[in-house]
N, C-alpha and C positions, 0 to 999 in steps of 0.2 A: 435674593436669598441663595446661599450656596451651602455646600456640604460642610465647610468649616464652621459656618455659623450654626448649622444644625447640631454639629458635635458639641459646640460650646453651649448651646441652649440645653442640651441633654445633661452635660456635666454640671452646669450651674444649678439646674433643677435637682439633680441628685445630691449635690453638696450644699445647696442653699447658701452658697457663699462664692463670691468671685475669686478670692484668693486661693481657696482650696481647689476650685475648678481649674484655675490656672496651673497649679502644681500638678494636678492629675493629668493635664494635657501637655505639660512641659512648655507652657507659654507664659508670657508676662501677665501680671494682673491688669495693667492698663490696656493691653491688647484685647483681653477677654471682655473687659468692660466696654471698650469702644465698639467692638464687634456687635455686642448686644444692643447698644444704643443705635448703631447704624441699622440693625435689623428692625428695631422698633420704628425708626424714622421711615424706613422703606415701606413697612406695613401700615404705618399710621395709627399704631395703638401700642399700649404698654403690655409687655410680656411678663414683667416682674414688678412686684411691690417690695420696697425695702422696709421690712418689719424688724426693727432693732438691728441685730447683726445678721438677720436672715433675709436672703433674696427669695421671695415666695412667688410662685407662679400666679398670674392672674387667670381668670376664666379662659380668656383667649389663649394665654400661654399654655394652659393645660391641654386645650384642644390641639394647638400646634404641636405640642410635644408628642402626641399620639402619631401624627403624621411624620414627624421627624424620626421617631423610633422605627416606623415602617420603612422609611427611605433609607435609614442607616443600616437596618437589617438587610434590605435589598442590596445595598452596597457591599456588605460583608459576604452575602451569598454570591454576588457577581465576582468578587475577588477570589472566593473559594472555587468558583466554577473555572476561572482561568487557571488557578493552581492545579485543579484536577486535570484540565487539558494538558498542561505542561508535564504533569507526572504520568500522563496516559492512564488516568483513572476514569476518563470520560472521553467520548469522541467516536468518530466512525471513519472507516477507510473503505473506499471503493476501488477495486482493481479490475481491470479488463485484461484478458489474456487469450492467446490462441489456444486451440483445443489441446495440442500436445503439451504445451507449457502448463495449462490449467490442470490436466489430468496426471502428469507424470513428474513435473519439476516443482511447481509451487506448493502442492499439498504439505510436504514436510516443513516448509518455511511457515506456512499458515498455521499449522498445528503448534509449532514452537512459539509463534507470535501470540497466539491465543492463550497458551500456558503462561506466558510472561505478562500479558496484558489482557486479562479476562473481561474487562469492562469495555473494551473497544469493540464496537460493532463492525464486523468484517464482512464485506460483500465481494463476491467474485462473479464476474460476468464473462461469458465466453464470446469472443468475436472471431468470425471465420476469416475475414480479410482485413488487412490494414486500411483498405479504402473505406471501410465502414466508419472510421474514426475521423470526424470533422474537427475543425478548430473549435467549434462551440462545445462539442462533447468532451474534448480534451480539456477545455477551460472550465466547464460547469458540471459535468456528469461523472468524471472519474479523476482519481488522484494519480494512479500509476497504470501504465500499460506495458505488458510483457509480450513481445512478439519475436518470432524468428525471421524478421525482415528488416530491411533498412529503408523501406519505401514510404515512411510517413512524411508528411509535408514539413516545410521549413519552420513553422511556428513551434515545432517540437524540439526537445533536447533528448538525445539518445545516449545511453551508456551501455556498453557491452557488459553483460552480467555472467552469462554462462557460455562455455564452449563444450560441446559434447561430440565425441567420435561418432561417426556414422558406421553402423554395423551391417554387413551383408549377411542375411539370415536365410536358412532353409529349414524345413521340417526335419524331425529326427529320422524319418524314413526316406528322405530324398537321396538320390544316388550319389550326391556330393557330400553328404553329411559326415561321412567317416574320413574324409580327406583332411590332412593337417594343413597343407598349403596347396593352393591351386593357382593356375594362370588364367588369364582372361580367355584363352583358347578353350579351356574346359567349360566355359559358359556358353559356347556356341550352341545355338538351338534352344537355349533355355528361355523361358518367358518370365516376365516380372510382374509383380502385384504392387501397385503404388497406392499410397495414401493420397487421395485427390486434393485434400486441403493441407498437405504437408508443406506447401510453400517452398521455402529455401531448402528444407531437408530433402525433399524429393528432387528438386532441380540440381542440387549439389551432388546427390548420389548419382544421378544420370550423367552429369558432366564428368565426374571422376571416372566413371566406367568408360565414357567416350575417350577420355585422355589415354586410357589403356588400350584403345583400339576396338572397343566393343560398342556396337549400337544396340542398346537393350530393347528387346521387343516387349511391348506392353500388352499384357493379357487382360488385366483388370485394373479398374480405378475404384477404390473403395472410399466410403465417406467417414470412416473412423479407423484409427490405428488398430483397435481391437478386431475389427472385421478383417483388416489386412493380415494380422497375425493369425486369426482363425483359419483363413484359407491356407496360409503357408504351413501352419501346424498340421494341416491335412495332407502335407507333402505335395502341394501343388505350387509350383513357381518359386520365385526368389523375391525377396524384398530388401530394401535398405531403409533403416530407421535409426534415430538417435539411440544411444546406449541406454539412457534412462527408461525408454519405452520398452526395451526388450530384456533388460537385466534380469528381472524376476523369472521370465520364461527361459532364459539361458541357464540360470542356476537350477531350475527345476527340470531341465532336459526337454522341455516342450519345443524349443528351437535350438538350432545349431548355428554358430557363427562361422562363416567362411573366411579363411585367411587367404587373401588374393595378393599375389606378389605385386608390389608397387602400388596397391590401392590404399589411398588415404584421403579421407574427407572429414570435415568437421562442420557441425551445425551450431550456429551462434544464436543466442537469445539476447535481445536488447530490451532495456527498460526505457520507456518514453514518458515524458511529462511535458506540460506546456512551458514554453520558454519564458513566459512572463509571470508565471505563478510561483510563489514560494511553496515549498513542501510543508504540509501540515505536520504536526508532531507525530501522529501515527504513521504517516507516509514516510517520514524521515527514518523512524525506527524500523519499519518494515524493510525499507530499501537497504539499511545497514545490515539487517539480519540476512537478507538475500545475498549481499556481498560476502558476508562471512561464510554462508553456506556454500557459496561457489568459489571460495578462495582457491586460487591456483588453476581454475578451469578457464578463466577469461583472458589468460595471457595469449 
């Protein structure tokens, strides 16, 4: 018994005629008739009686039609379900991201994604270190991972999504806040407040300062960017953070950006996925929206 035979059974039952059923299904009348005879032979019983010009269901035929209807309805539902997934009317998307990416870079993309695809269940999980991500978790537990690191293992595929300038910041009452441009010599004796889990951002900030001849003295390591900014807003120390992390505070005057002659550093965000997995429809759509949101920054 197959789906085609069940469709023919339903059509013949509705039309009570093999020829009209064949027309309805765009099949030949002999093909319809042979399929029903084969099905009867397989089941070992008659499904139709020929009463004049009418093909009338037998008792067994009526009982089988009920099951056939259920099966064909399930087939229709299954086809509709696949269409819903393809149209992104159904599905889920799990994203893992580092804290700074999750707090300052992804939220606008997530909001835009949910406005466009409200029926997709979207989950975001924060990961502190790339080492937390195993082959199994990347294969089974998440669709996309966004991190400011290149250290994930070889079973992953990486794509650079964002580049962000690193900004040297002080509080509005800091002695250097009013200077338009300074040299690294002006930073002598200053202490730095770093985001402990900043990964590449913190390391690249330190390296860029060292290239200018300054060995930054660490005064504090904080566990969140907001804590770092809170200390620096209180006019203690200097910090280096990606521009999306400090933009709002710079506009509001709660922080001041220092222009240091010769200082330039950028923080890159990469999107990772398992090398052997195809992207789901939601993941493909989200990644495309992330690319569009970051257009021009990943060069």
